[in-house]
Each structure stands twice: as C-alpha cells, then as structure tokens.
VOPAGU-2260 file (C-alpha; in pm, 1 decimal, decimal comma):
REM VOPAGU-2260
SITE   aa  ch    i         X         Y         Z
SITE  MET   A    0   10302,2    8582,7    7823,7
SITE  LEU   A    1   10266,2    8208,8    7839,4
SITE  ASP   A    2   10431,8    7996,1    7568,1
SITE  HIS   A    3   10239,0    7780,8    7335,1
SITE  VAL   A    4   10333,4    7465,2    7540,6
SITE  ASP   A    5   10191,2    7624,0    7846,3
SITE  PHE   A    6    9850,7    7551,5    7697,8
SITE  GLU   A    7    9898,2    7198,0    7570,3
SITE  ALA   A    8    9845,6    6877,7    7767,0
SITE  ARG   A    9   10151,8    6736,9    7840,1
SITE  SER   A   10   10164,3    6342,9    7922,7
SITE  TRP   A   11   10383,8    6373,7    8182,4
SITE  ILE   A   12   10192,5    6651,6    8388,5
SITE  PRO   A   13    9868,0    6526,3    8486,9
SITE  MET   A   14    9546,6    6760,7    8431,8
SITE  SER   A   15    9773,8    6987,6    8212,7
SITE  GLY   A   16    9607,7    7163,1    7884,4
SITE  TRP   A   17    9402,8    7466,4    7885,3
SITE  PRO   A   18    9067,5    7457,2    7682,3
SITE  VAL   A   19    9201,9    7778,3    7489,9
SITE  ASP   A   20    9511,7    7786,3    7295,3
SITE  ARG   A   21    9745,2    8110,2    7288,0
SITE  ASN   A   22    9683,1    8169,6    6924,0
SITE  SER   A   23    9296,4    8253,1    7016,8
SITE  LEU   A   24    9457,5    8468,2    7308,1
SITE  LEU   A   25    9667,6    8658,9    7106,5
SITE  PRO   A   26    9422,1    8967,9    7025,0
SITE  ASP   A   27    9362,8    8992,2    7408,1
SITE  TYR   A   28    9721,5    8959,2    7488,3
SITE  GLU   A   29    9790,7    9273,5    7249,7
SITE  THR   A   30    9505,1    9442,6    7415,7
SITE  ALA   A   31    9638,1    9353,9    7766,6
SITE  ALA   A   32   10002,0    9469,8    7660,1
SITE  GLY   A   33    9880,0    9810,6    7546,1
SITE  LEU   A   34    9679,7    9836,4    7873,5
SITE  LEU   A   35   10028,2    9780,3    8079,2
SITE  GLY   A   36   10250,7    9978,1    7906,8
SITE  ILE   A   37   10421,9    9688,3    7722,6
SITE  GLU   A   38   10547,6    9739,1    7394,8
SITE  ASP   A   39   10654,0    9492,7    7071,4
SITE  LEU   A   40   10494,2    9193,4    7244,5
SITE  GLN   A   41   10532,7    8954,5    6943,5
SITE  ALA   A   42   10880,4    9102,3    6822,9
SITE  GLU   A   43   11159,9    8877,4    6756,3
SITE  TRP   A   44   11425,0    8946,5    7035,7
SITE  PRO   A   45   11793,1    8873,5    7013,5
SITE  GLY   A   46   11929,7    8616,7    7263,5
SITE  SER   A   47   12244,1    8628,6    7436,4
SITE  PRO   A   48   12555,2    8660,2    7205,6
SITE  VAL   A   49   12748,4    8421,6    7409,6
SITE  LEU   A   50   12500,2    8125,5    7495,3
SITE  PRO   A   51   12543,7    7844,9    7234,9
SITE  MET   A   52   12261,2    7868,7    6947,8
SITE  ASN   A   53   12193,5    7517,0    6997,0
SITE  GLY   A   54   12245,3    7457,7    7346,4
SITE  PRO   A   55   11986,5    7329,0    7599,5
SITE  VAL   A   56   11945,1    7693,9    7738,8
SITE  PHE   A   57   11830,2    8000,9    7576,4
SITE  SER   A   58   11757,4    8360,0    7676,4
SITE  GLU   A   59   11362,9    8381,9    7741,2
SITE  ARG   A   60   11236,3    8726,4    7727,5
SITE  CYS   A   61   10979,2    8812,6    8048,5
SITE  PHE   A   62   10744,1    9084,3    7978,5
SITE  LEU   A   63   10741,2    9362,0    8276,6
SITE  SER   A   64   10492,9    9632,8    8305,1
SITE  PRO   A   65   10651,9    9985,1    8348,8
SITE  ILE   A   66   10312,8   10073,1    8534,5
SITE  PRO   A   67   10355,4   10025,2    8899,7
SITE  ASP   A   68    9996,9   10108,4    9002,1
SITE  LEU   A   69    9703,1   10006,6    8781,8
SITE  GLY   A   70    9426,7   10154,8    9016,8
SITE  ALA   A   71    9613,3   10485,9    8991,5
SITE  THR   A   72    9645,8   10480,6    8634,4
SITE  LEU   A   73    9276,8   10412,2    8564,1
SITE  ARG   A   74    9126,8   10598,3    8830,7
SITE  ALA   A   75    9030,7   10881,4    8615,2
SITE  ARG   A   76    8896,4   10678,9    8341,8
SITE  LEU   A   77    8683,1   10479,8    8602,9
SITE  GLN   A   78    8540,2   10804,8    8754,0
SITE  ALA   A   79    8468,0   10937,5    8419,8
SITE  ALA   A   80    8279,4   10635,9    8287,1
SITE  LYS   A   81    7914,6   10619,6    8320,4
SITE  ASN   A   82    7849,9   10253,5    8351,0
SITE  VAL   A   83    8090,7   10198,9    8626,9
SITE  GLN   A   84    8059,7   10250,8    8992,9
SITE  VAL   A   85    8362,2   10172,1    9234,0
SITE  VAL   A   86    8293,6   10101,6    9591,9
SITE  LEU   A   87    8560,7   10105,4    9818,2
SITE  HIS   A   88    8625,2    9973,5   10182,7
SITE  ALA   A   89    8374,9    9698,9   10122,6
SITE  THR   A   90    8437,6    9343,7   10160,5
SITE  ALA   A   91    8220,8    9061,5    9976,9
SITE  LEU   A   92    8102,0    8816,8   10231,4
SITE  ARG   A   93    7889,1    8560,9   10051,3
SITE  LEU   A   94    7698,6    8525,7    9732,7
SITE  ASP   A   95    7308,4    8416,5    9745,5
SITE  THR   A   96    7160,0    8215,0    9508,6
SITE  ASP   A   97    6814,7    8112,0    9420,3
SITE  ALA   A   98    6643,2    7811,7    9574,4
SITE  SER   A   99    6800,4    7583,2    9286,8
SITE  GLY   A  100    7156,1    7688,1    9334,7
SITE  ARG   A  101    7189,2    7759,0    8967,2
SITE  CYS   A  102    7133,3    8150,4    8955,6
SITE  VAL   A  103    7328,4    8395,6    9135,2
SITE  ARG   A  104    7075,7    8660,3    9289,3
SITE  SER   A  105    7302,0    8890,0    9529,9
SITE  ILE   A  106    7590,4    8937,4    9694,6
SITE  GLU   A  107    7641,1    9029,9   10097,0
SITE  VAL   A  108    7873,4    9314,9   10139,3
SITE  ALA   A  109    8004,4    9452,6   10451,1
SITE  SER   A  110    8203,6    9786,2   10514,9
SITE  THR   A  111    8213,9    9719,2   10873,9
SITE  PRO   A  112    8126,2    9429,1   11079,8
SITE  ASP   A  113    7786,1    9602,2   11186,4
SITE  ARG   A  114    7720,1    9745,0   10848,2
SITE  ARG   A  115    7603,2    9531,8   10585,4
SITE  PHE   A  116    7424,4    9533,3   10256,3
SITE  ARG   A  117    7323,4    9339,2    9932,8
SITE  ILE   A  118    7415,8    9413,7    9569,8
SITE  GLU   A  119    7170,7    9249,3    9317,0
SITE  ALA   A  120    7285,3    9227,1    8930,9
SITE  ARG   A  121    7196,8    9036,4    8628,6
SITE  SER   A  122    7563,2    8888,7    8667,3
SITE  PHE   A  123    7854,0    8872,6    8890,5
SITE  VAL   A  124    8213,8    8837,9    8823,6
SITE  LEU   A  125    8478,7    8736,8    9078,9
SITE  ALA   A  126    8802,4    8891,0    9063,5
SITE  CYS   A  127    8953,9    8859,6    9437,2
SITE  GLY   A  128    9247,2    8648,8    9364,8
SITE  GLY   A  129    9372,6    8272,7    9355,4
SITE  ILE   A  130    9285,7    8209,1    9725,9
SITE  GLU   A  131    8988,6    8433,5    9791,3
SITE  ASN   A  132    8790,4    8334,7    9475,7
SITE  ALA   A  133    8763,5    7990,0    9617,3
SITE  ARG   A  134    8696,0    8107,5    9968,5
SITE  LEU   A  135    8397,8    8317,4    9838,7
SITE  LEU   A  136    8254,2    7991,9    9653,8
SITE  LEU   A  137    8314,1    7748,0    9959,8
SITE  VAL   A  138    8149,4    7981,4   10218,0
SITE  SER   A  139    7834,2    8055,7    9997,0
SITE  ASN   A  140    7677,3    7731,2   10099,8
SITE  GLN   A  141    7335,7    7846,7   10197,4
SITE  GLN   A  142    7169,7    7650,7    9896,0
SITE  MET   A  143    7469,5    7432,5    9799,1
SITE  PRO   A  144    7612,8    7256,2   10120,0
SITE  ASN   A  145    7967,0    7224,0    9959,1
SITE  GLY   A  146    7952,8    7584,8    9814,6
SITE  ILE   A  147    7882,6    7732,2    9462,7
SITE  GLY   A  148    8032,7    7546,4    9184,8
SITE  ASN   A  149    8157,0    7276,3    9412,3
SITE  GLU   A  150    7939,3    6989,6    9288,8
SITE  HIS   A  151    8274,2    6767,6    9196,3
SITE  ASP   A  152    8473,5    6877,7    9496,6
SITE  LEU   A  153    8713,4    7096,6    9272,5
SITE  VAL   A  154    8700,5    7446,6    9449,9
SITE  GLY   A  155    9000,3    7541,0    9637,5
SITE  ARG   A  156    9191,9    7213,4    9493,1
SITE  TYR   A  157    9482,8    7226,2    9260,8
SITE  PHE   A  158    9664,5    7536,1    9445,5
SITE  MET   A  159    9962,1    7649,9    9266,1
SITE  GLU   A  160   10230,6    7875,0    9301,3
SITE  HIS   A  161   10568,7    7956,0    9143,6
SITE  PRO   A  162   10821,6    7768,2    9381,9
SITE  ARG   A  163   11127,1    7986,3    9403,3
SITE  VAL   A  164   11473,6    7892,3    9511,9
SITE  LYS   A  165   11825,4    8096,0    9538,0
SITE  TRP   A  166   12123,5    7876,5    9485,6
SITE  GLY   A  167   12465,0    7894,1    9350,7
SITE  SER   A  168   12721,9    8143,4    9333,2
SITE  LEU   A  169   12923,6    8318,8    9041,9
SITE  GLN   A  170   13210,6    8546,8    9082,4
SITE  ILE   A  171   13360,6    8767,0    8810,8
SITE  CYS   A  172   13666,9    8964,8    8772,4
SITE  ARG   A  173   13544,2    9198,2    8505,1
SITE  PRO   A  174   13230,3    9307,3    8377,7
SITE  ASP   A  175   13056,9    9041,1    8154,5
SITE  THR   A  176   12799,4    9086,3    7882,3
SITE  ALA   A  177   12675,8    8729,6    7921,2
SITE  ILE   A  178   12598,1    8739,0    8307,7
SITE  ALA   A  179   12435,7    9125,2    8262,5
SITE  PHE   A  180   12193,2    9038,1    8011,4
SITE  HIS   A  181   12008,0    8787,1    8258,7
SITE  VAL   A  182   12045,7    9051,3    8532,1
SITE  PRO   A  183   11650,8    9165,5    8583,7
SITE  SER   A  184   11734,7    9533,9    8678,1
SITE  ALA   A  185   11758,0    9757,0    8348,2
SITE  GLU   A  186   12003,3    9960,5    8554,4
SITE  ALA   A  187   12226,9    9656,6    8614,4
SITE  ARG   A  188   12241,5    9544,4    8235,9
SITE  ARG   A  189   12282,6    9929,4    8056,0
SITE  PRO   A  190   12652,2    9982,0    8103,5
SITE  TYR   A  191   12722,8    9621,9    7947,5
SITE  LEU   A  192   12472,9    9611,2    7641,4
SITE  SER   A  193   12505,8    9819,3    7329,4
SITE  GLN   A  194   12151,8    9774,1    7227,7
SITE  GLU   A  195   11936,7   10050,0    7437,6
SITE  LYS   A  196   11625,8    9843,0    7364,6
SITE  HIS   A  197   11784,1    9563,0    7555,6
SITE  CYS   A  198   11770,1    9814,8    7869,8
SITE  ASP   A  199   11386,2    9911,6    7847,5
SITE  VAL   A  200   11194,4    9781,9    8149,8
SITE  THR   A  201   11004,8    9587,6    7983,6
SITE  ALA   A  202   11263,7    9381,9    7796,7
SITE  THR   A  203   11391,6    9145,5    8074,4
SITE  PHE   A  204   11566,5    8792,8    7982,0
SITE  GLY   A  205   11626,0    8508,8    8199,9
SITE  LEU   A  206   11760,9    8140,3    8134,7
SITE  ALA   A  207   11546,4    7871,2    8054,1
SITE  LEU   A  208   11546,2    7521,9    7922,5
SITE  ARG   A  209   11462,3    7480,8    7560,7
SITE  PRO   A  210   11116,8    7306,9    7503,9
SITE  GLU   A  211   11245,3    6989,4    7325,9
SITE  ILE   A  212   11490,2    6952,0    7659,0
SITE  ARG   A  213   11178,1    7003,2    7898,3
SITE  GLU   A  214   10988,9    6758,3    7650,9
SITE  SER   A  215   11269,2    6481,2    7621,5
SITE  GLU   A  216   11329,8    6474,8    7974,4
SITE  ARG   A  217   10953,7    6532,0    8118,6
SITE  LEU   A  218   11019,7    6834,5    8289,7
SITE  LEU   A  219   10832,6    7166,1    8432,1
SITE  GLY   A  220   10887,8    7507,7    8304,0
SITE  SER   A  221   11145,4    7704,3    8474,8
SITE  ARG   A  222   11313,7    8065,9    8425,5
SITE  THR   A  223   11628,7    8144,2    8595,1
SITE  TRP   A  224   11762,3    8518,1    8681,6
SITE  ILE   A  225   12109,0    8580,4    8760,2
SITE  LYS   A  226   12127,4    8859,0    9028,6
SITE  PRO   A  227   12399,1    9035,7    9207,6
SITE  GLY   A  228   12404,8    8935,8    9578,1
SITE  PRO   A  229   12664,1    8774,4    9819,9
SITE  CYS   A  230   12810,4    8416,8    9801,9
SITE  ALA   A  231   12549,9    8125,9    9868,6
SITE  SER   A  232   12649,3    8089,3   10250,2
SITE  ASP   A  233   12518,7    8437,7   10275,6
SITE  LEU   A  234   12195,5    8412,5   10111,2
SITE  ASP   A  235   11973,4    8406,8   10414,5
SITE  GLY   A  236   12068,6    8744,8   10544,3
SITE  SER   A  237   12065,4    8897,8   10202,5
SITE  GLU   A  238   11720,6    8778,1   10121,4
SITE  ALA   A  239   11582,2    8916,3   10431,6
SITE  LEU   A  240   11750,2    9259,7   10361,9
SITE  HIS   A  241   11601,2    9249,2   10036,4
SITE  TYR   A  242   11267,1    9166,7   10126,3
SITE  LEU   A  243   11287,7    9441,1   10401,7
SITE  ALA   A  244   11405,4    9715,9   10180,0
SITE  PHE   A  245   11150,4    9632,7    9915,2
SITE  TRP   A  246   10834,2    9694,0   10167,7
SITE  LEU   A  247   10996,4    9998,9   10307,9
SITE  ARG   A  248   11061,1   10142,2    9981,1
SITE  LYS   A  249   10676,6   10074,2    9920,9
SITE  GLY   A  250   10608,5   10246,4   10237,1
SITE  ARG   A  251   10400,1    9962,7   10393,6
SITE  LEU   A  252   10454,1    9749,0   10676,4
SITE  HIS   A  253   10406,2    9383,1   10618,3
SITE  ARG   A  254   10338,4    9129,0   10867,1
SITE  ASP   A  255   10680,3    8939,2   10740,2
SITE  LEU   A  256   10879,9    9228,9   10846,9
SITE  ILE   A  257   10940,9    9114,9   11200,7
SITE  ARG   A  258   11052,2    8771,5   11085,0
SITE  SER   A  259   11261,9    8947,7   10821,0
SITE  GLY   A  260   11433,0    9171,8   11096,7
SITE  ARG   A  261   11498,5    8834,5   11314,0
SITE  THR   A  262   11677,1    8657,6   11000,8
SITE  ILE   A  263   11891,6    8965,3   10952,1
SITE  LEU   A  264   11989,6    8948,0   11334,3
SITE  ARG   A  265   12052,0    8594,0   11293,0
SITE  HIS   A  266   12254,8    8624,7   11003,6
SITE  PRO   A  267   12442,9    8944,8   11044,6
SITE  ALA   A  268   12725,5    8845,7   10818,0
SITE  GLY   A  269   12497,9    8797,1   10500,8
SITE  SER   A  270   12337,9    9112,3   10569,4
SITE  ILE   A  271   12618,1    9317,2   10603,1
SITE  ALA   A  272   12787,8    9158,3   10293,7
SITE  SER   A  273   12458,7    9210,5   10102,1
SITE  ALA   A  274   12468,0    9553,2   10213,9
SITE  ILE   A  275   12815,9    9611,9   10088,9
SITE  GLU   A  276   12764,2    9441,3    9762,5
SITE  ARG   A  277   12484,8    9659,3    9663,9
SITE  ILE   A  278   12655,5    9961,7    9757,1
SITE  GLY   A  279   12981,6    9855,6    9567,2
SITE  HIS   A  280   12750,0    9762,3    9252,8
SITE  SER   A  281   12595,0   10088,6    9245,7
SITE  ARG   A  282   12951,5   10233,9    9204,8
SITE  ARG   A  283   13159,2    9979,6    9031,7
SITE  GLY   A  284   12928,6    9667,6    8900,7
SITE  ALA   A  285   12865,5    9362,0    9097,1
SITE  GLY   A  286   13128,4    9116,7    9153,9
SITE  HIS   A  287   12937,0    8827,3    9284,0
SITE  PHE   A  288   12603,1    8676,8    9151,3
SITE  HIS   A  289   12373,1    8402,6    9237,8
SITE  PHE   A  290   12089,6    8216,1    9048,0
SITE  ASP   A  291   11727,7    8260,7    9135,0
SITE  THR   A  292   11511,2    7999,1    8980,2
SITE  ILE   A  293   11131,2    8022,9    8951,6
SITE  LEU   A  294   10956,1    7701,3    8843,4
SITE  GLU   A  295   10624,9    7582,4    8711,8
SITE  GLN   A  296   10429,1    7355,5    8975,1
SITE  GLU   A  297   10226,5    7042,9    8849,2
SITE  PRO   A  298    9873,7    7041,9    8961,8
SITE  ASP   A  299    9812,2    6846,3    9272,4
SITE  PRO   A  300    9446,9    6815,7    9402,3
SITE  GLU   A  301    9573,8    6800,6    9761,6
SITE  SER   A  302    9734,0    7115,0    9728,9
SITE  ARG   A  303    9441,7    7306,6    9815,7
SITE  VAL   A  304    9230,9    7606,7    9996,4
SITE  THR   A  305    8960,7    7505,6   10258,0
SITE  LEU   A  306    8778,3    7645,6   10535,1
SITE  ASP   A  307    8918,3    7701,9   10868,2
SITE  THR   A  308    8715,2    7651,0   11213,5
SITE  ARG   A  309    8827,8    8027,1   11275,6
SITE  LEU   A  310    8625,8    8312,1   11173,2
SITE  ASP   A  311    8730,8    8657,9   11077,2
SITE  GLU   A  312    8574,3    9010,2   11196,9
SITE  PHE   A  313    8273,8    8944,9   10961,4
SITE  ASN   A  314    8195,9    8622,1   11121,3
SITE  VAL   A  315    8301,9    8416,6   10812,8
SITE  PRO   A  316    8533,1    8122,7   10813,6
SITE  ARG   A  317    8901,9    8218,6   10730,5
SITE  VAL   A  318    9127,4    8006,0   10466,6
SITE  LYS   A  319    9314,1    7713,2   10564,9
SITE  LEU   A  320    9598,5    7663,3   10293,1
SITE  GLU   A  321    9753,5    7340,3   10217,6
SITE  TRP   A  322   10044,8    7399,9    9964,7
SITE  ARG   A  323   10190,7    7078,4    9825,6
SITE  VAL   A  324   10512,8    7102,1    9605,1
SITE  GLY   A  325   10564,1    6771,3    9430,4
SITE  PRO   A  326   10855,5    6545,2    9303,8
SITE  LEU   A  327   10844,4    6710,3    8985,9
SITE  VAL   A  328   10935,4    7036,6    9087,9
SITE  ARG   A  329   11243,3    6886,8    9256,2
SITE  ARG   A  330   11358,4    6700,3    8960,0
SITE  THR   A  331   11307,4    7011,8    8741,6
SITE  LEU   A  332   11510,0    7206,1    8974,6
SITE  GLU   A  333   11805,9    6969,1    8981,7
SITE  ARG   A  334   11841,2    6928,4    8627,5
SITE  VAL   A  335   11802,6    7310,3    8566,2
SITE  GLN   A  336   12090,2    7325,9    8815,4
SITE  ALA   A  337   12289,9    7078,1    8662,1
SITE  ILE   A  338   12246,8    7223,0    8292,9
SITE  ILE   A  339   12311,9    7582,1    8376,3
SITE  THR   A  340   12607,1    7508,5    8608,1
SITE  ASP   A  341   12745,7    7320,7    8296,9
SITE  GLU   A  342   12677,7    7621,8    8066,5
SITE  MET   A  343   12833,8    7848,8    8290,3
SITE  ARG   A  344   13145,5    7634,4    8319,9
SITE  LEU   A  345   13165,6    7668,6    7944,1
SITE  LEU   A  346   13299,8    8027,4    8007,0
SITE  VAL   A  347   13554,5    7926,4    8256,6
SITE  HIS   A  348   13810,3    8141,4    8151,9
SITE  ARG   A  349   13596,7    8442,5    8306,8
SITE  ILE   A  350   13355,6    8307,7    8545,2
SITE  ASP   A  351   13379,6    8064,4    8852,5
SITE  VAL   A  352   13074,3    7862,9    8912,6
SITE  GLN   A  353   13024,7    7718,7    9240,6
SITE  ALA   A  354   12785,0    7443,4    9322,9
SITE  PRO   A  355   12452,3    7526,8    9487,6
SITE  THR   A  356   12476,9    7488,6    9850,5
SITE  HIS   A  357   12192,4    7605,3   10024,9
SITE  GLU   A  358   12054,6    7389,3   10311,7
SITE  ALA   A  359   11777,1    7514,7   10515,9
SITE  PRO   A  360   11465,6    7328,7   10511,1
SITE  ALA   A  361   11139,1    7459,4   10396,9
SITE  TYR   A  362   10796,8    7313,1   10378,8
SITE  GLY   A  363   10887,3    6962,4   10475,8
SITE  ASP   A  364   11144,5    6935,5   10237,3
SITE  ASP   A  365   11518,5    7013,7   10232,5
SITE  ILE   A  366   11502,0    7243,2    9957,3
SITE  PRO   A  367   11408,1    7582,4   10078,7
SITE  TYR   A  368   11118,2    7664,6    9843,0
SITE  ARG   A  369   10966,9    8026,4    9859,7
SITE  TRP   A  370   10695,9    8152,5    9664,1
SITE  VAL   A  371   10631,7    8482,6    9490,3
SITE  ARG   A  372   10269,8    8524,1    9544,3
SITE  HIS   A  373   10129,4    8393,0    9212,0
SITE  HIS   A  374    9814,9    8210,2    9354,2
SITE  MET   A  375    9673,9    7990,2    9083,2
SITE  GLY   A  376    9459,6    7691,4    9010,6
SITE  THR   A  377    9194,7    7683,3    9286,1
SITE  THR   A  378    8907,4    7738,0    9025,3
SITE  ARG   A  379    9051,0    7597,1    8729,9
SITE  MET   A  380    8950,3    7636,9    8360,4
SITE  SER   A  381    8793,0    7299,4    8180,6
SITE  ASN   A  382    8512,2    7241,2    7959,2
SITE  ASP   A  383    8440,4    6937,6    8155,4
SITE  PRO   A  384    8275,7    7005,9    8505,0
SITE  ARG   A  385    8422,5    6659,9    8621,5
SITE  THR   A  386    8790,2    6829,1    8583,5
SITE  GLY   A  387    8720,8    7212,1    8638,6
SITE  VAL   A  388    8544,9    7494,3    8818,3
SITE  VAL   A  389    8495,5    7730,3    8480,9
SITE  ASP   A  390    8468,7    7657,6    8116,9
SITE  ALA   A  391    8663,3    7834,1    7844,3
SITE  SER   A  392    8463,6    8154,7    7903,0
SITE  CYS   A  393    8549,7    8169,0    8260,1
SITE  GLN   A  394    8174,4    8090,1    8323,5
SITE  VAL   A  395    8111,5    7833,8    8662,7
SITE  HIS   A  396    7966,0    7500,1    8564,5
SITE  GLY   A  397    7622,0    7525,9    8640,0
SITE  LEU   A  398    7559,1    7876,4    8707,6
SITE  ALA   A  399    7392,0    8082,8    8489,3
SITE  ASN   A  400    7532,9    8415,7    8572,1
SITE  LEU   A  401    7861,5    8375,2    8754,7
SITE  PHE   A  402    8195,9    8423,6    8618,6
SITE  ILE   A  403    8569,3    8423,8    8771,1
SITE  ALA   A  404    8840,2    8635,1    8670,0
SITE  GLY   A  405    9212,5    8584,1    8754,9
SITE  SER   A  406    9485,6    8338,7    8785,0
SITE  SER   A  407    9238,0    8127,8    8987,5
SITE  VAL   A  408    9123,1    7967,6    8640,5
SITE  PHE   A  409    9491,7    7860,2    8549,5
SITE  PRO   A  410    9473,8    7499,1    8474,6
SITE  THR   A  411    9868,6    7534,8    8477,8
SITE  GLY   A  412   10096,9    7812,8    8543,9
SITE  GLY   A  413   10362,4    7783,0    8317,7
SITE  ASN   A  414   10716,0    7980,0    8391,8
SITE  ASP   A  415   10589,7    8344,5    8340,2
SITE  MET   A  416   10466,3    8618,4    8543,3
SITE  PRO   A  417   10075,7    8574,6    8540,4
SITE  THR   A  418    9950,6    8929,3    8526,4
SITE  LEU   A  419    9955,0    8982,6    8141,5
SITE  THR   A  420    9767,8    8629,1    8103,3
SITE  ILE   A  421    9515,0    8750,5    8415,3
SITE  VAL   A  422    9433,6    9080,4    8204,9
SITE  ALA   A  423    9425,2    8900,0    7886,2
SITE  LEU   A  424    9166,5    8637,7    8009,6
SITE  ALA   A  425    8958,1    8957,3    8159,5
SITE  ILE   A  426    8953,7    9127,7    7851,4
SITE  LYS   A  427    8823,7    8814,7    7682,5
SITE  LEU   A  428    8559,4    8774,5    7929,0
SITE  SER   A  429    8459,1    9128,4    7919,7
SITE  ARG   A  430    8409,6    9100,9    7545,6
SITE  HIS   A  431    8191,3    8767,6    7653,7
SITE  LEU   A  432    7989,6    8916,6    7916,1
SITE  GLN   A  433    7904,1    9228,3    7647,3
SITE  GLN   A  434    7774,3    8967,4    7438,3
SITE  TRP   A  435    7622,8    8783,9    7698,6
SITE  LEU   A  436    7430,1    9083,8    7829,7
SITE  GLU   A  437    7317,9    9212,1    7498,3
C-alpha cells in the first residue's frame, strides 16, 4: 500500500502528486486486500527490535498476497456471473471512435491474424498493463492522428519502473534477529522470530528511510531487502541462477533464460557459490547476505513508450521503449547505501559490513539498474488534461466512455509493489462505472 506521502506533491520531484489521496482510497484498499488474501491491512506492526527507534532507518511492512494466480482463484466466480463474458485467446488491436474522436464505438479484436471481429459497448476499460495501454491509445489513430487521448502528447510518456540494485555484503557468525526480520522469505525468518504472526507470508518487512529524512535530503522512496546469497563479487552468477530457477519453478520458458544460462557459464564461481549457499541455508541458516534495494523513480517525459516501425503478426506497430533513470535515483541509492551501511556498523560486534562493490555497467550508467516489471506512468492521472491522460476517475480526458485501469495511471510509483494499489483503483473505477451506467 502506498504511503500518504506518495500521493502528495513533493517540491523536489517534478510532476509528483496524485489527484486522489490515500484516505479516500482506504475503503478500496480494504476491499482489495480481502480479494488478495491480505489481513490486518491497517494494523500497527512492531518494528525490528534492534533498530534505533529514532534512527534514520525503520522497518517498513510490505503487503504480499498469498494468492499466486488470481485468474484461477476467480475463474469459478467469473463463470457463474450472469453479466460477465470472458473471451480468451483474443488480442485487442485498435479502438475505433466516432468522427469527432470523442466517443469510442468499438474495439477491433483478433484471435489469429486472419480472424478478426469487433466488439461494441457503451463504455470501454483498457486494463492491458503499463506498456500496452499506451500502445493501444497510440495505434488507434484513424480519427486522431496522434492517437486517442493524446491531444497534449502525454500518452506513453513518463514511463517508470522500480530500479533495482543488488549491492554490498554481510557475513554473520550466528543467527541474528535483526537480519532475519528483513529477509523476504517467511521460512528464513521463522527460526529467529518468536511471534508467529511476523512469519506470515503477507507480513514482510524491508528497510526504509524515514519520511523526514527523505524530505530533508530531498530523496525518492526506497525499500531495501536483506537476502541470503554469496558475496558481492559473485552476484552476477547468483542472480542468473536465481532467475533461471524462478521461471523453471513456474514451468515456463522465458526469453531471458538463454541470457541467464550464458551468465551462469561466464560466472561459474558465483553460480556454484549461490547453489552451495542455498543448500547450506536450508540446512543450517544463511551466513552470507546482500542488500537488494528497490527505488522509486522520478517522472521523466523522455522516458517513454512510442510506436516502432516494425509490425507484429497482426500488422500493428510494435512498441519501442526508452527507459531513462534520472540522477535523483542515483543520489537516493548512494544515500541509502551510506545510511544502511552506517546502521549495520552499529552492530559490528555481530555483523561484518562490506561496502558495495558492483561494477557491471547497464543502461548507459555505471550502476547496474535492473527492473522488477512494474510498468507505470504512461497514461498518468491528473485532473488537468495538460499534465495527465486520465482524470481522478480514470476516465481519459476528452473521451466520453473510455477508462483506464492499471499502474499506467500512476503519477508516481512510490517504493511499494503496485498490485494492491492497482486492484484498489480498479475497485474504485468499478463503483464509478456502475453509477455512470445507471
């Protein structure tokens, strides 16, 4: 769940501020939590017993759903619903508007390149993700040359992710509650924490800078996990092995698997060390840890989704993505690294802290930013059509019957996982649509 400050305009972050606040979303957050199997959404949770109460770092709770597949969970309800028809294996291609471009009449759909049909409706909701929502608007340019909802050239702009960086190294000689408290895996925390509730899969804690520190130093949001793993010099092989295992456990072949395999072969020491560490961890508890920091990203109009000259199998332009990570992300990361390192050194009698030592270049920078597939911002929300694509009700500016659901409407991303907010906004939109249709 996003924090109060995530909805506010922050002077040091251009284009920040939502047209809704968290208090107005709390009923929808509660409904979303119930749908996702999350309990005690607004309960007060104790922090780590060893972090200084008034220090710059605190233990921030992150909400994780125990439901791995909402489609499977909700399938029976969808099949039983008399007012819902689910069409699978159908690709949305384009929206068709009336001559004025102010009302959507139909959507073109294809099950195969040669089998196409149209769906007409009173209203339409795009819920295709942070990249495809923008593409659908851009390719729907029969009546509006720049695409639907793009009168001010905002569709596709302000693409955001959660830049992710693994760094540093911790080595402990015996089980440590302070470290175990911030390991995402419930099983990893279970032996060290006396309160069973803390080990619930939905109660996960990360290290975060206090809001007053972020404000005084003009920083972005961040959350740092402490994860079992090899030393920093072996992170490349460890990351690739973890990624490979992640997709194989899901029984899916991902296009990055070949790249992961090559990385494992290039870094055998890290891969072997990671495997040994995981086996040893399952038997005796981890001895090595590293930090995994996920950062908020400031909105940048040049970080964007556009249409490529290449066409897909349906003869529709493919997506071209330009992801830009600004200097504020780097400055935030550097301060997070420095502050967390200092805080860990307060426990020097138990923990040996090493400085971050990763050197692999990525995305034109010397910091190896990775992302976590949280695609946001490309149809941002604002009540002013000059600064947003949708309004506070998620209705596309200038379109009488078109709405957008998903994280593409986020003006800023905060430091939290977006799913709970996505579902809360979808519930809010559903109530608005029900009233609108009536």
